[in-house]
C-alpha positions in Angstrom: 8.9 95.5 -3.6 7.2 92.1 -3.8 7.8 90.1 -6.7 5.2 87.7 -7.6 6.2 84.9 -9.7 3.8 84.0 -12.7 2.7 80.6 -13.8 5.4 78.2 -13.0 5.3 74.9 -14.3 5.9 72.0 -12.0 7.1 68.6 -13.1 4.9 66.1 -11.5 6.2 62.4 -11.5 4.3 59.5 -10.3 6.0 56.8 -8.4 5.2 53.3 -9.8 7.5 51.3 -7.4 4.5 50.9 -4.7 2.3 49.8 -7.5 4.5 47.1 -8.9 5.3 46.0 -5.2 1.4 45.5 -4.8 1.0 43.7 -8.2 3.8 41.1 -7.2 2.7 40.6 -3.9 -0.8 39.6 -5.4 0.4 37.4 -8.0 2.5 35.5 -5.5 -0.6 35.2 -3.0 -2.5 33.8 -6.0 0.1 31.5 -7.1 0.7 30.0 -3.7 -3.2 29.7 -3.0 -4.1 28.1 -6.1 -1.5 25.3 -5.6 -2.9 24.5 -2.3 -6.1 24.4 -3.3 -6.2 21.3 -5.4 -3.8 18.7 -5.9 -1.1 19.3 -8.5 1.0 16.0 -8.3 0.5 14.0 -11.3 1.1 10.1 -11.4 1.1 7.7 -14.2 -0.7 5.2 -13.4 0.1 1.5 -13.8 -2.4 -0.4 -16.3 -4.5 -3.3 -15.2 -6.7 -6.0 -17.2 -9.4 -5.8 -14.7 -10.5 -3.2 -12.3 -13.4 -2.2 -10.5 -14.5 1.2 -8.8 -14.7 1.0 -5.1 -17.7 3.0 -3.9 -17.4 5.3 -0.7 -15.0 8.2 0.4 -11.4 7.4 1.0 -8.1 8.7 2.0 -6.1 9.4 -1.4 -2.5 9.4 -1.3 -0.8 10.3 -4.4 3.1 9.2 -5.1 4.9 11.1 -8.1 7.9 9.5 -9.7 10.2 11.6 -7.9 8.9 10.3 -4.7 6.7 13.4 -3.7 3.4 12.9 -1.8 0.0 14.4 -1.7 -2.4 13.5 1.0 -6.0 14.4 0.0 -4.6 17.1 -2.3 -1.9 18.6 0.1 1.3 18.1 -0.1 3.4 16.2 2.7 6.7 14.9 3.4 7.4 11.4 4.3 8.2 12.6 7.8 4.7 14.0 8.1 2.8 11.3 6.2 2.1 8.9 9.4 1.0 11.6 11.7 -1.1 13.4 9.1 -3.0 10.0 8.0 -3.4 9.6 11.9 -5.2 13.1 12.2 -7.4 12.2 9.1 -8.6 9.0 10.5 -9.2 10.6 13.8 -11.6 13.4 12.0 -13.3 11.0 9.8 -14.2 7.4 9.7 -12.8 6.4 6.4 -12.7 3.0 5.1 -9.5 2.7 3.1 -6.5 4.3 1.6 -6.5 4.6 -2.1 -2.8 4.9 -3.4 -2.3 6.5 -6.7 1.2 5.4 -7.3 3.4 6.2 -10.5 4.1 3.4 -12.5 8.0 4.2 -12.5 8.4 4.5 -8.8 10.9 2.4 -7.0 9.6 -0.6 -5.3 11.4 0.0 -2.3 9.9 3.5 -1.7 6.5 2.1 -2.5 7.0 -0.5 0.5 8.2 2.1 2.9 5.2 4.5 2.3 3.1 1.4 2.9 4.5 0.5 6.2 4.1 4.2 7.4 0.3 4.2 6.4 0.1 0.9 8.2 1.8 2.3 11.3 -0.8 5.0 11.3 -3.6 2.3 11.8 -4.8 1.7 7.9 -5.7 -1.9 7.3 -7.5 -1.7 3.8 -5.5 -0.3 0.8 -6.9 0.5 -2.8 -4.3 0.5 -5.6 -5.4 2.9 -8.6 -4.7 1.8 -11.8 -5.9 2.8 -15.3 -7.8 0.4 -17.9 -5.6 -1.4 -20.3 -6.7 -0.6 -23.8 -7.3 -3.8 -25.7 -6.0 -3.7 -29.4 
């Protein structure tokens, strides 16, 4: 005689590990791509009594207080700076380099960066400042 089992209840469990992995991968992807889209380096610019805006498109280099560098919104190291500036100059005919240096960076670091940019072939520099508020 054959025994037929009636309504048996099965325990169904969903494995959430693959879902969690995908969510974390998407989170990491968006964090990395959003930081490379626009420059994230902040520099507290020095103040100036008089300043004027310079028309035209220039190469923009930002220098943070800690010495980190950005070239046109992309993070670069000091070792890569000269070659990256040379590549940008070769691709486009920029007139000058705008330097957005934090007011608290060491002068020696600032001088070394200027020298590396000059070796890349840049002759004109624009030093970004912020307007001094008159009391």
